[in-house]
C-alpha positions in Angstrom: 80.0 125.6 126.9 79.0 123.9 129.9 80.4 120.2 130.4 76.8 118.8 129.9 76.6 120.0 126.7 80.2 119.3 125.7 79.7 115.9 126.6 76.8 115.8 124.3 79.0 117.6 121.2 81.4 114.8 121.8 79.0 112.1 121.3 78.8 113.1 117.8 81.7 113.3 116.7 84.3 110.5 115.7 87.8 109.6 117.3 89.4 112.6 115.8 86.9 115.5 116.7 85.0 115.3 113.1 81.7 115.0 112.6 81.0 112.1 110.4 77.3 111.6 110.2 74.6 110.3 108.5 71.6 112.1 107.9 68.1 110.6 107.2 65.7 112.7 109.0 63.7 113.0 105.4 60.3 113.0 105.5 58.8 114.8 102.4 61.9 114.0 100.4 61.6 110.0 101.3 57.7 110.0 100.5 58.7 111.5 97.2 61.5 108.9 96.4 58.8 106.1 97.4 56.0 107.6 94.8 58.9 107.4 91.8 59.0 103.9 92.7 54.9 103.7 92.2 54.9 102.1 96.3 51.4 101.8 96.8 51.5 100.4 100.5 51.4 102.3 103.8 54.2 104.6 103.3 54.4 105.4 107.0 55.2 101.8 107.9 57.7 101.7 105.2 59.6 104.7 105.9 60.0 103.5 109.3 61.2 100.2 108.5 63.5 101.9 106.1 65.1 104.3 108.4 65.6 101.4 110.8 67.3 99.4 108.1 69.4 102.1 107.3 70.3 103.1 111.2 71.1 99.4 111.8 73.1 98.6 109.3 75.2 102.2 108.4 75.8 103.9 112.0 78.7 101.4 112.8 80.4 103.7 110.2 79.1 106.8 111.5 79.7 109.2 114.6 76.3 109.9 114.9 72.8 109.8 112.6 70.1 112.4 112.4 66.4 111.1 112.5 63.2 112.8 113.0 60.1 111.7 115.3 57.8 111.0 113.0 59.3 108.2 111.4 63.0 107.5 112.9 62.4 106.6 116.6 62.5 103.1 116.3 65.6 103.7 113.9 67.2 105.4 117.0 66.7 102.4 118.9 68.7 100.0 116.6 71.4 102.7 116.0 75.1 101.1 117.1 75.8 101.9 120.7 78.9 104.4 119.5 76.4 106.5 117.1 75.5 109.8 118.9 71.6 110.9 117.8 70.6 114.2 116.6 66.5 114.8 116.5 65.2 117.1 113.7 62.8 119.6 115.9 60.9 121.1 112.2 58.1 119.7 110.7 58.8 118.9 107.5 58.6 121.5 103.9 57.6 124.8 105.1 54.1 126.7 105.1 53.1 126.8 101.1 50.2 128.7 102.6 51.8 132.2 102.5 55.1 133.7 101.0 58.3 133.5 102.8 58.8 129.7 103.5 57.9 130.1 107.1 59.3 126.9 109.3 57.1 125.2 112.0 58.0 123.2 114.8 56.5 119.5 115.7 53.6 120.1 118.0 54.1 117.2 119.9 57.6 117.8 121.1 59.8 120.2 122.4 63.7 120.4 123.6 63.1 119.0 126.7 60.9 115.8 125.1 64.1 115.6 122.8 66.6 115.2 125.0 64.3 112.9 127.2 64.3 110.7 124.5 68.1 110.4 124.5 69.2 112.6 121.7 72.6 114.3 122.3 71.6 117.6 119.7 68.7 119.3 118.4 68.7 119.8 114.7 66.4 122.6 113.2 65.9 123.8 109.4 65.2 127.0 108.2 64.8 128.4 104.6 66.2 131.8 104.3 66.4 134.5 101.4 69.0 137.4 102.7 67.1 139.6 100.3 63.6 138.8 101.4 61.8 141.4 103.0 62.7 142.5 106.1 59.7 141.5 108.1 60.0 138.0 106.8 63.5 137.4 107.6 62.8 139.4 111.2 60.1 136.7 112.1 62.4 133.9 111.0 65.7 135.6 113.3 62.9 135.5 116.1 61.7 132.0 115.4 65.6 130.6 115.8 66.2 133.0 118.7 63.6 131.0 120.8 64.7 127.8 119.6 68.4 128.4 120.6 67.3 129.9 123.8 64.9 126.4 124.8 68.3 124.7 123.7 70.1 126.8 126.2 67.7 126.3 129.0 67.7 122.8 128.2 71.5 122.4 127.9 71.2 120.5 124.5 73.7 121.4 121.7 71.6 123.2 118.7 72.2 122.1 115.0 71.1 124.5 112.6 70.4 123.8 108.9 70.2 126.5 106.6 69.0 126.0 102.5 69.3 129.1 100.7 66.7 130.3 98.0 65.6 133.4 96.2 61.8 134.2 96.4 61.9 135.4 92.7 63.4 132.1 91.3 61.3 128.6 91.6 64.4 126.4 90.7 67.3 126.5 93.1 69.3 124.2 90.5 68.9 126.6 87.7 72.0 128.6 86.1 70.2 131.9 87.4 70.1 131.0 90.8 73.5 129.3 90.8 74.9 133.0 90.1 73.7 134.3 93.2 74.0 131.6 95.4 77.3 131.9 97.2 76.5 135.5 98.5 73.2 134.2 99.8 75.2 131.0 102.0 77.5 133.1 103.0 75.6 136.0 104.4 73.2 133.7 106.2 76.3 131.8 107.6 77.4 135.3 109.0 73.7 136.4 110.2 73.1 133.4 112.1 77.0 133.1 113.6 75.8 136.0 116.0 75.5 135.3 119.7 71.8 135.6 120.2 71.0 132.5 118.2 72.8 130.3 120.6 74.0 127.8 117.3 76.6 125.5 118.2 77.0 124.1 115.0 75.9 125.2 111.1 74.9 122.7 109.2 75.1 124.3 105.6 75.0 123.8 101.6 78.6 124.3 100.0 78.4 127.8 98.6 78.5 127.1 95.1 76.4 124.4 92.6 79.2 122.6 91.8 77.2 121.6 88.0 78.3 124.9 86.8 82.0 125.1 88.0 85.0 124.6 85.6 86.1 121.2 85.4 82.4 119.8 87.5 80.0 121.4 84.6 79.2 118.8 81.8 79.2 121.5 79.0 81.6 124.8 78.8 78.5 126.5 78.2 77.2 126.0 81.3 80.2 127.0 82.9 79.6 130.1 85.9 82.6 130.4 87.8 86.0 129.1 87.4 88.0 126.8 89.5 89.7 129.9 91.2 86.1 132.0 91.6 84.6 128.8 93.1 87.5 128.2 95.8 87.8 131.7 96.4 83.6 131.1 97.6 84.7 128.3 99.8 87.1 130.3 101.7 84.7 133.2 102.1 82.4 130.9 103.3 84.9 129.1 105.9 85.9 132.8 107.2 82.3 134.1 107.6 81.5 131.9 111.0 83.6 131.3 114.1 80.9 127.9 114.6 81.6 124.6 113.9 80.0 124.0 110.2 79.2 121.0 108.6 78.1 120.2 104.9 75.0 118.4 103.6 75.2 116.4 100.8 72.3 118.5 99.3 70.8 114.6 97.1 74.2 114.7 94.8 75.8 111.4 94.0 78.1 109.9 96.6 80.9 110.3 94.1 80.1 113.8 93.7 79.8 114.8 97.2 83.4 112.9 98.0 84.9 115.1 95.2 83.3 118.3 96.5 85.1 117.9 99.7 88.3 117.4 98.2 87.6 120.7 96.4 86.8 122.3 99.7 90.1 121.6 101.4 91.8 122.4 98.5 90.2 126.1 98.6 91.1 126.4 102.2 87.9 125.6 103.7 88.2 124.7 107.5 84.8 122.7 107.2 84.2 120.3 110.5 82.7 117.3 108.7 79.1 116.4 107.1 75.6 115.5 107.8 75.4 113.3 104.6 71.8 112.1 103.5 70.9 110.9 100.2 74.4 110.4 98.9 74.7 107.4 101.0 71.6 105.7 100.9 69.4 106.9 98.1 70.2 103.8 95.9 68.6 101.9 98.2 65.0 103.0 97.9 64.2 101.4 94.6 66.0 98.1 95.7 64.1 98.0 99.5 60.6 99.1 97.6 60.8 96.3 94.7 62.8 93.9 96.0 62.5 93.6 99.7 64.1 94.0 103.2 67.0 91.0 102.9 67.9 92.8 99.5 67.9 96.1 101.1 70.2 95.2 103.8 72.6 93.2 101.3 72.8 96.5 99.6 73.6 98.6 102.8 76.2 96.0 103.9 77.9 96.6 100.6 77.3 99.3 98.8 76.2 101.5 101.8 79.0 100.5 103.8 81.8 101.1 101.1 79.8 104.8 100.7 80.8 105.5 104.5 84.0 104.2 104.3 84.8 106.3 101.6 83.5 109.3 102.9 85.1 108.9 106.0 88.8 108.3 104.2 87.7 111.4 102.5 87.2 113.2 106.2 90.2 111.7 107.4 92.1 113.8 104.8 89.6 117.1 104.3 87.6 117.9 107.4 89.4 119.8 110.4 88.7 118.6 114.2 85.9 120.4 116.1 87.8 123.0 118.8 
């Protein structure tokens, strides 16, 4: 890795070399959260304001922050001076007009423009089903290769976020999908660790749905994997890549996410940190919508800060520094 890229990578980690980042690049998901609170104002304006509040109040406790160019540019300017910056390159969601969950890039942006804005890394999200038609996956692989080459040319670190799915299953939270999720997560990590993609860091799901794991499931009848089986998948996931990899929170509660990190560490996973989103700040959304900016700041300075500090304490005990 060249010195320019290495310096940027270091800006994204804490003093221990762990990625303790906060993610608030949500766009469609954030609009849905606002809609659930029956917000009827200017959602674009409100989203920008909310992201700026989260950035200003919580980045003092994060190694870096992930934002999007659509709603997050103001938030980037008010982040802590010690926090690195990742910018999302993909459009929110995926193309629903044809099968395959194909991605697209933000048309007005490029890796060069992301670099010129002052970002330290580019993030791209890909939905991937390892069992889908070869024609679909070959097209996605070529797409990632192009982004990787663009990042190499601009000497920008490339964070690839991978989300698993199954083309024949509608509900990713279902028991049906939970049974096949581990192999899907592990195999797609193996694929995108190949050198032609030029990925620097993988942002990934934990390999199992913790709601179906012994000791975590609400009901014995919901248990799919024993504790030992689940931990074996965490270990296999860790061995599936030579790249640094970090976990996303996938919208679970802060408490469950922290317990999951301890579980992963106990399993022998050598994960290098987190890019934690909704688990950190989602409870501030109804406060922002219903009570306004001052109440939101108060929540972020109290519970939001606690969420970050608790997460950092967990990472101190569980995450492995990036090499």
